Kinemage of the C-alpha trace (Angstrom):
@kinemage 1
@onewidth
@group {chain A} dominant
@subgroup {mainchain}
@vectorlist {calphas} color= white
{ca unk a 1} P 311.365 297.743 95.466
{ca unk a 2} L 309.042 294.816 94.848
{ca unk a 3} L 309.679 291.717 92.802
{ca unk a 4} L 307.834 288.541 91.829
{ca unk a 5} L 308.418 286.917 95.237
{ca unk a 6} L 308.132 290.049 97.398
{ca unk a 7} L 305.343 292.383 96.417
{ca unk a 8} L 302.124 293.848 97.721
{ca unk a 9} L 299.942 293.242 94.656
{ca unk a 10} L 296.313 292.877 95.651
{ca unk a 11} L 294.189 289.912 94.670
{ca unk a 12} L 292.706 290.514 91.190
{ca unk a 13} L 289.165 291.883 91.200
{ca unk a 14} L 286.647 292.621 88.434
{ca unk a 15} L 287.339 295.794 86.494
{ca unk a 16} L 285.660 298.907 87.850
{ca unk a 17} L 285.755 302.651 87.110
{ca unk a 18} L 289.293 303.006 88.514
{ca unk a 19} L 290.554 300.232 86.233
{ca unk a 20} L 288.716 301.630 83.222
{ca unk a 21} L 290.272 305.064 83.780
{ca unk a 22} L 293.818 303.730 84.126
{ca unk a 23} L 293.771 301.364 81.177
{ca unk a 24} L 291.829 303.665 78.874
{ca unk a 25} L 294.558 306.267 79.466
{ca unk a 26} L 297.212 303.858 78.140
{ca unk a 27} L 295.122 302.162 75.428
{ca unk a 28} L 297.164 303.646 72.570
{ca unk a 29} L 300.418 302.526 74.204
{ca unk a 30} L 299.078 298.986 74.749
{ca unk a 31} L 297.941 298.709 71.129
{ca unk a 32} L 301.237 300.167 69.882
{ca unk a 33} L 303.132 297.541 71.914
{ca unk a 34} L 300.947 294.749 70.489
{ca unk a 35} L 301.758 295.944 66.972
{ca unk a 36} L 305.480 296.212 67.822
{ca unk a 37} L 305.469 292.625 69.111
{ca unk a 38} L 303.624 291.547 65.978
{ca unk a 39} L 306.324 293.082 63.759
{ca unk a 40} L 309.021 291.302 65.800
{ca unk a 41} L 307.081 288.021 65.543
{ca unk a 42} L 306.974 288.360 61.768
{ca unk a 43} L 310.672 289.215 61.620
{ca unk a 44} L 311.613 286.176 63.717
{ca unk a 45} L 309.005 283.788 62.313
{ca unk a 46} L 307.279 283.289 65.681
{ca unk a 47} L 303.773 284.434 64.703
{ca unk a 48} L 302.605 284.458 68.336
{ca unk a 49} L 300.451 287.525 67.748
{ca unk a 50} L 298.723 285.817 64.804
{ca unk a 51} L 296.472 284.322 67.488
{ca unk a 52} L 294.793 287.720 67.693
{ca unk a 53} L 293.956 288.015 63.977
{ca unk a 54} L 292.008 291.236 64.571
{ca unk a 55} L 291.580 293.259 67.717
{ca unk a 56} L 287.829 293.699 67.972
{ca unk a 57} L 287.620 295.174 71.460
{ca unk a 58} L 289.640 296.545 74.345
{ca unk a 59} L 287.950 295.653 77.603
{ca unk a 60} L 289.744 295.305 80.925
{ca unk a 61} L 288.117 292.419 82.806
{ca unk a 62} L 290.270 292.038 85.938
{ca unk a 63} L 292.822 294.179 87.682
{ca unk a 64} L 295.078 294.374 90.705
{ca unk a 65} L 297.257 297.096 92.144
{ca unk a 66} L 300.199 297.713 94.437
{ca unk a 67} L 300.913 300.887 96.358
{ca unk a 68} L 304.538 301.951 95.953
{ca unk a 69} L 306.603 304.890 97.170
{ca unk a 70} L 305.805 307.132 94.215
{ca unk a 71} L 302.243 306.090 93.364
{ca unk a 72} L 300.474 302.890 92.437
{ca unk a 73} L 301.238 300.065 90.003
{ca unk a 74} L 298.345 298.422 88.156
{ca unk a 75} L 297.987 295.126 86.319
{ca unk a 76} L 295.019 294.230 84.125
{ca unk a 77} L 293.728 291.384 82.002
{ca unk a 78} L 292.400 293.026 78.835
{ca unk a 79} L 290.050 291.214 76.463
{ca unk a 80} L 290.856 291.938 72.817
{ca unk a 81} L 288.063 289.825 71.322
{ca unk a 82} L 287.685 286.195 70.305
{ca unk a 83} L 288.651 284.956 73.784
{ca unk a 84} L 292.148 286.473 73.527
{ca unk a 85} L 293.694 288.556 76.292
{ca unk a 86} L 296.829 290.510 77.076
{ca unk a 87} L 298.114 291.305 80.542
{ca unk a 88} L 299.208 294.931 80.860
{ca unk a 89} L 300.970 296.907 83.547
{ca unk a 90} L 300.650 300.642 84.218
{ca unk a 91} L 301.751 303.146 86.828
{ca unk a 92} L 299.930 306.147 88.278
{ca unk a 93} L 302.316 308.546 89.974
{ca unk a 94} L 301.456 310.604 93.022
{ca unk a 95} L 300.975 313.617 90.724
{ca unk a 96} L 298.288 311.696 88.792
{ca unk a 97} L 300.282 310.943 85.640
{ca unk a 98} L 299.392 307.530 84.167
{ca unk a 99} L 302.057 305.700 82.161
{ca unk a 100} L 302.206 302.386 80.340
{ca unk a 101} L 304.833 300.025 81.734
{ca unk a 102} L 304.698 296.730 79.799
{ca unk a 103} L 302.795 293.705 78.534
{ca unk a 104} L 303.372 290.259 79.948
{ca unk a 105} L 305.302 288.235 77.408
{ca unk a 106} L 307.333 285.053 77.578
{ca unk a 107} L 309.471 283.515 74.845
{ca unk a 108} L 306.517 281.243 74.063
{ca unk a 109} L 303.505 283.480 74.616
{ca unk a 110} L 302.147 287.023 74.563
{ca unk a 111} L 298.445 286.255 74.094
{ca unk a 112} L 296.572 284.639 76.966
{ca unk a 113} L 293.169 283.029 77.442
{ca unk a 114} L 290.420 283.696 79.957
{ca unk a 115} L 291.726 281.032 82.351
{ca unk a 116} L 295.263 282.407 82.579
{ca unk a 117} L 295.528 284.016 86.022
{ca unk a 118} L 296.509 287.658 86.343
{ca unk a 119} L 299.745 287.632 88.341
{ca unk a 120} L 302.516 290.018 89.244
{ca unk a 121} L 305.031 290.690 86.478
{ca unk a 122} L 307.748 293.226 85.922
{ca unk a 123} L 308.198 293.149 82.136
């Protein structure tokens, strides 16, 4: 099992057809998670997701992957408009099933900018 210090994540590359296919398949799950985080932000007075205002697009710009025993893990930087990004993780199993895993969040941040590097994360 990989972790932040020991993993085989590739260097991020510009989004291509493979990336588009993976992250389009989980688009609804990504947007649902953004809205869930937004509700939690409101409940706790954090308002981190207010940085998004409105999601005007959903465009993966970079991605990386890691081959694992039961398929491949993917990470992507997804532009949501107005220079705001989320980092998402997905998994494609050996049988071809694509599932959403998580968004990169910290206690201080869930919305990233163009300069934030795409790096390995678990949840």
